[in-house]
C-alpha positions as CSV (number, residue, x, y, z in Angstrom):
1,M,126.3,-53.7,-151.0
2,P,124.8,-55.5,-148.0
3,L,124.5,-53.9,-144.6
4,T,127.6,-54.4,-142.5
5,I,128.3,-54.0,-138.8
6,A,131.9,-53.5,-137.6
7,V,133.9,-52.1,-134.8
8,E,134.9,-48.6,-135.7
9,T,136.2,-45.4,-134.1
10,P,133.4,-43.0,-133.3
11,L,135.8,-40.1,-134.2
12,Q,134.6,-40.0,-137.8
13,D,132.4,-37.2,-139.2
14,D,129.5,-39.5,-140.2
15,V,129.5,-41.3,-136.9
16,R,129.6,-37.9,-135.0
17,S,126.5,-36.9,-137.1
18,L,124.8,-40.2,-136.2
19,V,125.5,-39.7,-132.5
20,A,124.3,-36.1,-132.7
21,E,121.1,-37.3,-134.2
22,L,120.8,-39.9,-131.3
23,N,121.3,-37.1,-128.8
24,A,118.7,-34.9,-130.4
25,V,116.1,-37.8,-130.3
26,L,116.9,-38.5,-126.7
27,L,116.5,-34.9,-125.7
28,Q,113.0,-34.9,-127.2
29,L,112.0,-37.8,-124.9
30,T,114.0,-37.1,-121.6
31,P,114.9,-34.0,-119.7
32,P,118.6,-33.1,-120.3
33,E,119.5,-33.6,-116.7
34,H,118.4,-37.3,-117.0
35,C,120.2,-38.1,-120.2
36,H,123.4,-40.1,-119.7
37,H,125.2,-39.5,-123.0
38,L,128.7,-40.5,-123.7
39,T,130.4,-38.1,-126.0
40,V,132.1,-39.5,-129.1
41,E,135.4,-38.7,-127.3
42,Q,134.4,-40.8,-124.4
43,M,133.1,-43.5,-126.7
44,A,136.6,-43.6,-128.2
45,G,138.2,-44.5,-124.9
46,A,140.0,-47.8,-124.4
47,D,137.2,-49.1,-122.1
48,T,134.6,-48.9,-124.9
49,T,134.0,-50.7,-128.2
50,V,131.8,-49.1,-130.7
51,F,129.8,-51.0,-133.4
52,I,128.7,-49.1,-136.5
53,A,126.2,-50.4,-139.0
54,R,126.6,-49.2,-142.5
55,D,124.3,-49.4,-145.5
56,D,126.1,-48.8,-148.8
57,G,128.8,-47.1,-146.8
58,A,126.6,-44.7,-144.8
59,A,126.5,-45.0,-141.0
60,V,122.9,-45.9,-140.1
61,A,123.1,-47.4,-136.6
62,C,125.4,-47.7,-133.6
63,G,125.8,-49.3,-130.2
64,A,128.6,-49.6,-127.8
65,L,130.0,-51.9,-125.0
66,K,131.5,-49.9,-122.1
67,R,133.4,-52.0,-119.6
68,H,133.2,-51.4,-115.8
69,P,135.0,-52.9,-112.8
70,G,133.7,-56.2,-111.4
71,G,133.1,-58.0,-114.7
72,I,130.3,-55.7,-115.8
73,G,129.6,-54.5,-119.3
74,E,127.2,-51.7,-120.2
75,V,125.2,-51.4,-123.4
76,K,125.4,-47.7,-124.5
77,R,124.6,-45.5,-127.4
78,M,122.1,-47.8,-129.2
79,Y,120.5,-46.0,-132.1
80,T,119.1,-46.9,-135.5
81,R,118.1,-44.2,-138.0
82,P,114.3,-44.1,-138.7
83,S,115.0,-45.0,-142.4
84,H,116.5,-48.4,-141.2
85,R,114.2,-49.4,-138.4
86,G,112.4,-52.7,-138.6
87,R,115.4,-54.4,-140.1
88,K,116.6,-56.0,-136.8
89,I,119.8,-53.9,-136.9
90,G,119.6,-53.1,-133.2
91,E,119.2,-56.8,-132.4
92,R,122.3,-57.6,-134.4
93,I,124.3,-54.9,-132.6
94,V,123.1,-56.1,-129.2
95,A,124.1,-59.7,-130.2
96,L,127.6,-58.5,-131.1
97,I,127.9,-56.5,-127.9
98,E,127.0,-59.7,-125.9
99,A,129.3,-61.9,-127.9
100,T,132.2,-59.5,-127.3
101,A,131.4,-59.3,-123.6
102,R,131.2,-63.1,-123.3
103,S,134.5,-63.5,-125.2
104,E,136.2,-61.2,-122.7
105,G,134.7,-63.1,-119.7
106,L,132.4,-60.3,-118.5
107,Q,129.8,-61.7,-116.1
108,R,126.9,-59.3,-116.6
109,L,125.6,-56.8,-119.0
110,V,123.5,-53.8,-117.8
111,L,121.9,-50.8,-119.4
112,E,119.8,-47.7,-118.7
113,T,117.2,-46.6,-121.1
114,G,114.4,-44.1,-121.1
115,D,110.9,-44.6,-119.8
116,R,109.5,-43.8,-123.2
117,H,111.7,-45.9,-125.4
118,H,109.3,-48.8,-126.0
119,A,111.1,-50.0,-129.1
120,A,114.3,-50.3,-127.2
121,W,112.7,-52.3,-124.5
122,K,111.5,-54.8,-127.1
123,V,115.1,-55.2,-128.5
124,Y,116.6,-55.8,-125.0
125,E,113.8,-58.1,-123.9
126,N,114.1,-60.2,-127.1
127,A,117.8,-60.5,-126.4
128,G,117.1,-62.0,-122.9
129,F,117.6,-58.9,-120.8
130,A,115.3,-58.5,-117.7
131,R,114.2,-55.3,-116.0
132,C,116.0,-54.6,-112.7
133,G,116.6,-51.9,-110.2
134,P,119.1,-49.1,-110.8
135,V,122.5,-50.2,-112.1
136,L,126.0,-48.7,-111.7
137,D,125.7,-45.2,-110.4
138,Y,122.5,-44.2,-112.2
139,P,119.9,-42.4,-110.1
140,D,116.6,-44.1,-109.5
141,V,114.3,-41.6,-111.3
142,K,111.1,-42.0,-113.2
143,W,112.8,-41.2,-116.5
144,S,115.0,-44.3,-116.4
145,V,114.4,-48.0,-117.0
146,F,117.1,-50.5,-116.2
147,Y,117.9,-53.9,-117.6
148,D,120.5,-56.6,-116.9
149,K,121.5,-60.0,-118.2
150,Q,123.8,-62.5,-116.5
151,L,126.5,-63.9,-118.8
152,A,128.4,-66.1,-116.4
153,G,128.8,-67.1,-112.8
């Protein structure tokens, strides 16, 4: 069975486990007070679309599009399990997030990531994102790196 990526609810046990794994990884790299996690309950909100990659039915990667006022979409909760890295799954999820944002007429995508997440930087830069100053209401701290991409306007 080939790898699939689809919009799914995060309120599934295997997706909860995937997000818990993501949170644990982030807490190894960034102090807790500078981690900006969405809970799975927040991810299930009407303003957020969650993409889940599955390999032979198992959840192996995720990413989300959270919508903000002013035509801004935010890339959130990007993660690929170590067993599946190097297969361009993150790139595929970012492309789906961007396609969804464009189809909805969003004008800009933004994101906050950690200062030690070099693999994530590569994914975003390969997708055409550029580093920028702080976005949305994130604080300007040494632990955060910000990116944006204009979609329209």
